[in-house]
RODO-2510 file (C-alpha; in nm, 4 decimals, decimal comma):
residues 385
     n   res          X          Y          Z
     1     m     9,3710     3,2313     4,7116
     2     q     9,4680     3,3788     4,4188
     3     d     9,7969     3,2697     4,4267
     4     i     9,7125     2,9175     4,4424
     5     i     9,4914     2,9909     4,1793
     6     y     9,7873     3,1441     3,9379
     7     e     9,9534     2,7926     4,0229
     8     l     9,6514     2,6421     3,8975
     9     i     9,6421     2,8066     3,5998
    10     l    10,0453     2,7389     3,5155
    11     n    10,0118     2,3813     3,5892
    12     e     9,7210     2,3624     3,3568
    13     r     9,9168     2,5337     3,1052
    14     s    10,2454     2,2949     3,1191
    15     g    10,0356     1,9966     3,1317
    16     k    10,0744     1,9312     3,4852
    17     l     9,7451     1,9758     3,6424
    18     s     9,6301     1,6499     3,8441
    19     d     9,2582     1,5707     3,8259
    20     s     9,1329     1,7115     4,1975
    21     e     9,3122     2,0760     4,1013
    22     a     9,1670     2,0736     3,7746
    23     d     8,8414     2,0267     3,9354
    24     r     8,9209     2,2855     4,1627
    25     l     9,0049     2,5196     3,8750
    26     r     8,7109     2,4533     3,7066
    27     a     8,4855     2,4932     4,0099
    28     w     8,6252     2,8501     4,0466
    29     r     8,5497     2,9583     3,6850
    30     d     8,2001     2,8820     3,7277
    31     a     8,1615     3,0382     4,0518
    32     n     8,1021     3,3363     3,8318
    33     a     8,1409     3,5411     3,5006
    34     e     8,4449     3,7444     3,6298
    35     n     8,6195     3,4390     3,6938
    36     e     8,6191     3,3114     3,3610
    37     e     8,6496     3,6652     3,2218
    38     i     8,9860     3,6590     3,3953
    39     y     9,0918     3,3394     3,3323
    40     k     9,0543     3,3861     2,9296
    41     k     9,2385     3,6963     2,9559
    42     l     9,5525     3,5687     3,1401
    43     n     9,5536     3,2666     2,9530
    44     s     9,4955     3,4894     2,5636
    45     s     9,7673     3,7555     2,6923
    46     l    10,0798     3,5304     2,7726
    47     d    10,3270     3,3007     2,6339
    48     d    10,5830     3,3149     3,0009
    49     y    10,4776     3,3406     3,3516
    50     i    10,6418     3,5459     3,6465
    51     l    10,4565     3,6755     3,9509
    52     v    10,7457     3,8773     4,1523
    53     d    10,6209     4,1032     4,4465
    54     r    10,8333     4,3308     4,6980
    55     f    10,7084     4,4347     5,0335
    56     e    10,8011     4,6603     5,2811
    57     s    10,9041     5,0431     5,2822
    58     i    10,7269     5,0881     4,9641
    59     d    10,4877     5,3546     4,8302
    60     i    10,1826     5,1190     4,7322
    61     d     9,9760     5,4186     4,5087
    62     q    10,3487     5,5611     4,3321
    63     a    10,4527     5,1957     4,2619
    64     w    10,1257     5,0778     4,1736
    65     a    10,0808     5,3640     3,8969
    66     s    10,4035     5,2925     3,8089
    67     v    10,2791     4,8981     3,7180
    68     e     9,9448     5,0570     3,5881
    69     r    10,1568     5,2590     3,3224
    70     r    10,3039     4,9190     3,2014
    71     l    10,0050     4,6808     3,1694
    72     v     9,8342     4,7121     2,8458
    73     v     9,5295     4,4956     3,0251
    74     e     9,2107     4,6327     3,1779
    75     p     9,2292     4,7856     3,5717
    76     k     8,9740     4,5377     3,6754
    77     i     9,2170     4,2796     3,5961
    78     i     9,5302     4,4156     3,6444
    79     a     9,4291     4,4783     4,0178
    80     i     9,3729     4,1024     4,1011
    81     r     9,5962     4,1343     4,4039
    82     r     9,6334     4,5023     4,5403
    83     y     9,6502     4,5287     4,8668
    84     g     9,8219     4,6791     5,1897
    85     v     9,9583     4,5222     5,5110
    86     a    10,0106     4,7786     5,8146
    87     a    10,3722     4,8991     5,7426
    88     a    10,3953     4,6457     5,5025
    89     c    10,2351     4,6809     5,1381
    90     v    10,2629     4,4054     4,8958
    91     i    10,1881     4,4568     4,5147
    92     l    10,1448     4,1825     4,2930
    93     v    10,3308     4,2454     3,9282
    94     g    10,3660     4,0659     3,6670
    95     i    10,0448     3,9662     3,5772
    96     f    10,1735     3,8055     3,2395
    97     a    10,0891     4,1355     3,0007
    98     l    10,3856     4,3206     3,2002
    99     l    10,6331     4,0339     3,1414
   100     a    10,5485     4,0392     2,7251
   101     v    10,6206     4,4773     2,7905
   102     l    10,8816     4,4747     3,0365
   103     r    11,0837     4,2339     2,7962
   104     n    11,1329     4,4453     2,5404
   105     q    11,3357     4,6901     2,7380
   106     d    11,6801     4,6745     2,7344
   107     h    11,9970     4,5961     3,0150
   108     t    12,2851     4,7973     3,0112
   109     a    12,5509     4,5013     2,9922
   110     s    12,8730     4,4291     2,8362
   111     n    12,9481     4,0921     2,6073
   112     g    12,8270     3,8185     2,7223
   113     m    12,4739     3,9583     2,8602
   114     i    12,2464     3,7883     2,5870
   115     s    12,3534     3,4621     2,6624
   116     v    12,3297     3,4464     3,0193
   117     l    11,9728     3,6603     3,0465
   118     e    11,8088     3,4019     2,7782
   119     r    11,9052     3,1083     3,0155
   120     k    11,6535     2,9361     3,1736
   121     m    11,6120     2,6809     3,4632
   122     d    11,5895     2,3187     3,3791
   123     q    11,6580     2,3053     3,0326
   124     h    11,8450     2,0313     3,1049
   125     t    11,7247     1,7254     3,3638
   126     t    12,1525     1,6561     3,4015
   127     a    12,3520     1,4552     3,6488
   128     y    12,5868     1,1966     3,7079
   129     i    12,5975     0,8657     3,9015
   130     q    12,9276     0,8207     4,0949
   131     l    13,0713     0,4762     4,1873
   132     a    13,2364     0,3808     4,5147
   133     d    13,5500     0,3341     4,2428
   134     g    13,5667     0,7116     4,1451
   135     r    13,4135     0,5925     3,7802
   136     k    13,1285     0,8564     3,7008
   137     m    12,8292     0,8158     3,4494
   138     d    12,6812     1,0749     3,2996
   139     l    12,3080     0,9947     3,3239
   140     n    12,2400     1,2512     3,0350
   141     a    12,4073     1,0354     2,7487
   142     e    12,3603     0,7004     2,9390
   143     q    12,0105     0,5846     2,9036
   144     g    11,7849     0,2801     3,0128
   145     t    11,9337    -0,0064     3,1818
   146     l    12,2383     0,0502     3,3488
   147     h    12,5138    -0,2171     3,4139
   148     l    12,7928    -0,2419     3,6425
   149     e    13,1119    -0,4327     3,5120
   150     n    13,0554    -0,6949     3,7187
   151     g    12,6930    -0,7415     3,5841
   152     l    12,5045    -0,6015     3,8310
   153     t    12,2118    -0,4269     3,7218
   154     l    12,2291    -0,0811     3,8839
   155     g    11,8994     0,0697     3,7219
   156     n    11,6936     0,2221     3,4764
   157     n    11,7167     0,5587     3,3555
   158     n    11,4718     0,7167     3,1190
   159     e    11,3585     1,1340     3,0757
   160     g    11,5108     1,2344     3,3967
   161     i    11,4393     1,0125     3,6395
   162     l    11,6619     0,6489     3,7487
   163     h    11,5091     0,4297     3,9139
   164     m    11,7430     0,2016     4,1159
   165     d    11,7013    -0,1346     4,0584
   166     t    11,4716    -0,3142     4,3778
   167     d    11,5172    -0,6842     4,2439
   168     d    11,8642    -0,7766     4,2036
   169     m    11,9399    -0,9590     4,5697
   170     n    12,2905    -0,9844     4,4494
   171     a    12,3335    -0,5955     4,5235
   172     d    12,5689    -0,4841     4,7784
   173     g    12,4345    -0,2905     5,0631
   174     t    12,7569    -0,1232     5,2062
   175     q    12,8603    -0,0120     4,8490
   176     w    12,7271     0,3868     4,8531
   177     v    12,7037     0,5396     4,5304
   178     d    12,6572     0,9472     4,4561
   179     i    12,4022     1,1390     4,1972
   180     i    12,5244     1,4612     4,1547
   181     v    12,3070     1,7671     4,0074
   182     p    12,4839     2,0587     3,8991
   183     k    12,3867     2,4035     3,9161
   184     g    12,1038     2,4985     3,5912
   185     s    11,9844     2,1285     3,6575
   186     s    11,7187     1,8659     3,8229
   187     y    11,6517     1,5128     3,8851
   188     q    11,4443     1,2911     4,0292
   189     l    11,5355     0,9256     4,2009
   190     v    11,3286     0,5949     4,2885
   191     l    11,5591     0,4307     4,5357
   192     n    11,5321     0,0375     4,5629
   193     d    11,2599     0,0514     4,8503
   194     g    11,0365     0,3379     4,6124
   195     t    11,1066     0,6042     4,8249
   196     k    11,1259     0,9203     4,5737
   197     v    11,3826     1,1914     4,5578
   198     f    11,3563     1,5170     4,3731
   199     l    11,6523     1,6588     4,3885
   200     n    11,7540     2,0506     4,3656
   201     a    12,0280     2,1962     4,1530
   202     e    12,3809     2,1781     4,2939
   203     s    12,2705     1,9005     4,5102
   204     k    12,4482     1,5694     4,5669
   205     l    12,2603     1,2279     4,7322
   206     h    12,5217     0,9804     4,9172
   207     y    12,3303     0,6434     4,9046
   208     p    12,3734     0,2576     4,9220
   209     l    12,2808     0,0227     4,6506
   210     r    12,1081    -0,1443     4,7988
   211     f    11,9218    -0,0582     5,1780
   212     a    11,9819    -0,2772     5,5073
   213     s    11,6795    -0,4813     5,6635
   214     t    11,6898    -0,2355     5,9727
   215     n    11,8084     0,0997     5,8688
   216     r    11,7866     0,3029     5,5612
   217     d    12,0266     0,5829     5,5574
   218     v    12,1412     0,8506     5,3134
   219     e    12,3500     1,1800     5,3065
   220     l    12,2201     1,4967     5,1193
   221     s    12,3930     1,8185     5,0147
   222     g    12,1815     2,0624     4,9088
   223     e    11,7961     2,0331     4,8466
   224     a    11,5603     1,7478     4,7846
   225     l    11,2333     1,6337     4,8798
   226     f    11,1612     1,2696     4,9917
   227     e    10,8526     1,0916     4,9497
   228     v    10,9450     0,8225     5,1561
   229     a    10,8426     0,4200     5,1300
   230     k    10,6474     0,2997     5,4534
   231     n    10,8523     0,0376     5,6589
   232     p    10,7936     0,0313     6,0341
   233     d    11,0902    -0,2153     6,0412
   234     a    11,3527     0,0140     5,8692
   235     p    11,3284     0,3810     6,0035
   236     f    11,4804     0,6128     5,7177
   237     s    11,7585     0,8601     5,7827
   238     v    11,8938     1,1744     5,6283
   239     n    12,1770     1,3121     5,7269
   240     s    12,2457     1,7033     5,5931
   241     n    12,5186     1,8942     5,6985
   242     g    12,4896     1,8153     6,0886
   243     m    12,1020     1,7662     6,1231
   244     r    11,9622     1,4392     6,1219
   245     t    11,5877     1,3531     5,9603
   246     r    11,4399     1,0177     6,0816
   247     v    11,1187     0,9036     5,9592
   248     l    10,9306     0,5400     5,9030
   249     g    10,7283     0,7116     5,5665
   250     t    10,6308     1,0209     5,5037
   251     t    10,6653     1,3417     5,2511
   252     f    10,9303     1,6408     5,3679
   253     n    11,1613     1,8859     5,1703
   254     v    11,5384     1,9112     5,2932
   255     s    11,7669     2,2220     5,2196
   256     s    12,1217     2,2263     5,3437
   257     y    12,3505     2,3562     5,1187
   258     p    12,6432     2,4473     5,3181
   259     e    12,7127     2,7986     5,2119
   260     d    12,3434     2,9052     5,2910
   261     r    12,2482     3,1110     5,5454
   262     v    11,9456     2,9648     5,6385
   263     q    11,8838     2,5941     5,6517
   264     h    11,5509     2,4091     5,6759
   265     i    11,3465     2,0805     5,7135
   266     t    10,9703     2,1272     5,5880
   267     l    10,7394     1,8608     5,7041
   268     v    10,4305     1,7843     5,4324
   269     e    10,2647     1,4943     5,5875
   270     g    10,3698     1,2083     5,8250
   271     k    10,5789     1,2598     6,1090
   272     v    10,9430     1,2836     6,1228
   273     e    11,2531     1,3604     6,3981
   274     v    11,4907     1,6032     6,3466
   275     a    11,8486     1,5755     6,5329
   276     k    12,1187     1,8662     6,5553
   277     s    12,3345     1,9863     6,8588
   278     d    12,2117     1,6489     7,1000
   279     k    11,8503     1,8113     7,0278
   280     a    11,5874     1,6448     6,8873
   281     y    11,2779     1,8263     6,7552
   282     i    10,9464     1,6085     6,6292
   283     l    10,7999     1,7941     6,3574
   284     h    10,4353     1,7574     6,2367
   285     p    10,2589     1,8760     5,8779
   286     g    10,3244     2,2302     5,8236
   287     e    10,6168     2,2740     6,0528
   288     q    10,9628     2,3714     5,9714
   289     f    11,2842     2,2806     6,1678
   290     l    11,4907     2,5815     6,1000
   291     t    11,8633     2,6722     6,1847
   292     e    12,0377     2,9970     6,1094
   293     g    12,3902     3,0249     6,2874
   294     l    12,3528     2,9202     6,5959
   295     k    11,9938     2,9726     6,6621
   296     s    11,7321     2,6632     6,5774
   297     g    11,3912     2,6401     6,6306
   298     v    11,0369     2,4965     6,4798
   299     y    10,7965     2,7656     6,3150
   300     n    10,4486     2,6775     6,1813
   301     v    10,4437     2,7212     5,7604
   302     d    10,3013     2,7050     5,4308
   303     p    10,4520     2,3315     5,2840
   304     e    10,3964     2,4723     4,9516
   305     l    10,6347     2,7337     4,9663
   306     y    10,9399     2,4310     4,9855
   307     t    10,7855     2,2236     4,7533
   308     s    10,6449     2,3777     4,4627
   309     w    10,9878     2,3612     4,3271
   310     t    10,9565     1,9698     4,2280
   311     r    10,6273     2,1237     4,0267
   312     g    10,7896     2,3793     3,8169
   313     t    10,7097     2,6961     4,0587
   314     v    10,9229     2,8500     4,2564
   315     r    10,8062     3,0909     4,5403
   316     f    10,9346     3,3057     4,7877
   317     q    10,7691     3,4861     5,0913
   318     g    10,9635     3,7795     5,2314
   319     m    11,3087     3,6217     5,1826
   320     k    11,6180     3,8564     5,1734
   321     l    11,7535     3,9591     4,8008
   322     e    12,0331     3,7617     4,9528
   323     d    11,9085     3,4491     4,9640
   324     m    11,6856     3,4933     4,6706
   325     v    11,9958     3,5594     4,4350
   326     q    12,1875     3,2780     4,5964
   327     k    11,8732     3,0267     4,4705
   328     i    11,8779     3,1851     4,1262
   329     q    12,2566     3,1404     4,0859
   330     r    12,1876     2,7523     4,1043
   331     w    11,9085     2,7257     3,9134
   332     y    12,0115     2,9388     3,6141
   333     n    12,4284     2,8152     3,6539
   334     v    12,5146     3,1980     3,7131
   335     d    12,7337     3,4413     3,9682
   336     f    12,6021     3,7579     4,1136
   337     v    12,8267     3,9960     4,2582
   338     f    12,6874     4,2683     4,5412
   339     q    12,8351     4,5887     4,4749
   340     d    12,6142     4,7586     4,7805
   341     p    12,5815     4,5409     5,0707
   342     s    12,2451     4,7493     5,1546
   343     t    12,0812     4,5963     4,8649
   344     k    12,1143     4,2480     5,0780
   345     s    11,8193     4,3014     5,3348
   346     l    11,5328     4,3959     5,0765
   347     r    11,2547     4,1565     5,0911
   348     f    11,0726     3,9753     4,8141
   349     t    10,7198     3,7565     4,8178
   350     g    10,5895     3,5807     4,5211
   351     a    10,6768     3,3464     4,2278
   352     f    10,7507     3,2229     3,9101
   353     d    10,7784     2,9606     3,6774
   354     r    11,0830     2,7686     3,6492
   355     t    11,1179     2,8244     3,2742
   356     a    11,0995     3,1834     3,3057
   357     r    11,4112     3,3807     3,1390
   358     l    11,6494     3,4733     3,3943
   359     g    11,6554     3,8197     3,1669
   360     d    11,2654     3,8301     3,2437
   361     l    11,2912     3,7252     3,5987
   362     l    11,5343     4,0440     3,6663
   363     t    11,3497     4,2931     3,4768
   364     v    11,0679     4,2305     3,6534
   365     i    11,2491     4,2541     4,0049
   366     e    11,4400     4,6146     3,8629
   367     s    11,0895     4,7322     3,7810
   368     m    10,9972     4,7357     4,1646
   369     t    11,2783     4,8019     4,3446
   370     n    11,5901     5,0137     4,4195
   371     v    11,8510     4,7573     4,2194
   372     r    11,9905     4,7274     3,8806
   373     f    12,1193     4,3926     3,7468
   374     i    12,4556     4,4559     3,4873
   375     a    12,4898     4,0973     3,3320
   376     q    12,8993     4,0438     3,2188
   377     g    12,9812     3,7322     3,0997
   378     e    12,8743     3,4544     3,2985
   379     v    12,8735     3,7068     3,6119
   380     v    12,5152     3,9818     3,6822
   381     k    12,6544     4,2515     3,9128
   382     v    12,3887     4,3555     4,1689
   383     q    12,3386     4,7673     4,2326
   384     k    12,1752     5,0052     4,3948
   385     k    12,0193     5,2399     4,1241
***
């Protein structure tokens, strides 16, 4: 419940709170005076938001004592989430005042450290569209109505969202284009059938200018959330690194970076069929198809963990540091190098705002685990303390 409240407060601060979320937050605040006091103190004490907690093989008393020494708010506030779970203990760090204290600490680094650690995600909603003839258009520079040389309307691009043209019947359905999103950015796209696509960093979507009347096929490399417009006469299919997801109208997230150790498809609503290696899997809401090496299967998950990135919050649950660093590399456009392989298997659970500084995020991770991050130019080295 506390994770949800933190995210609601964050969405409220960033202006992204929906009407239903506002009602939920107000109900929680009105439930008792303590909730309202928590709400006020959190809002008044922070100017950034990072939540990072680590579990497994941690001394909860020792770690919490370390947190309390750093915090400057009342104990009843900093103890909002402190609990143990059998052999694995979870500690929520990153109550906002902690970040304010930690950000004043220095990292040991060589030249270039400051520029890297000051970097934030989503400072730019940058993307490129590459046409079939190889020409590339910078969507950050090309705003408004986009035209091809033959006069065909390609779409309308405005403030990080590209709306593909839906009315031009002269569009060639055999001509495919690519939307390419580089590291450190994200982009939104509305296909000509009304399907919404949220593209994450270092992703590419390959799709036709206009869908055929009987099918809607796209190809993805990277990660994207699809909100598919319903059309029972034309199934929507996403081909991604050997996986094929077929739907009629639904919302789902696909993460299929070729270099990632784990790839998955998570269903938010509706129903999809995932095909891989001549096997088909049916997913229902709250289920995920996951493949790791030669292993594949369907698991029950919280879809919010895999879709919150589209709303400005990144969440982890039991994720290995090795996999988390892979994502951070894309979001901040920086490279990490592990100097001690044993640190790769450390696991983390938590969340942070996509506008957080890289230095703040790394500092909080350092404060609760046995690793040290050293920035050198565009590379961050991961060492064991």
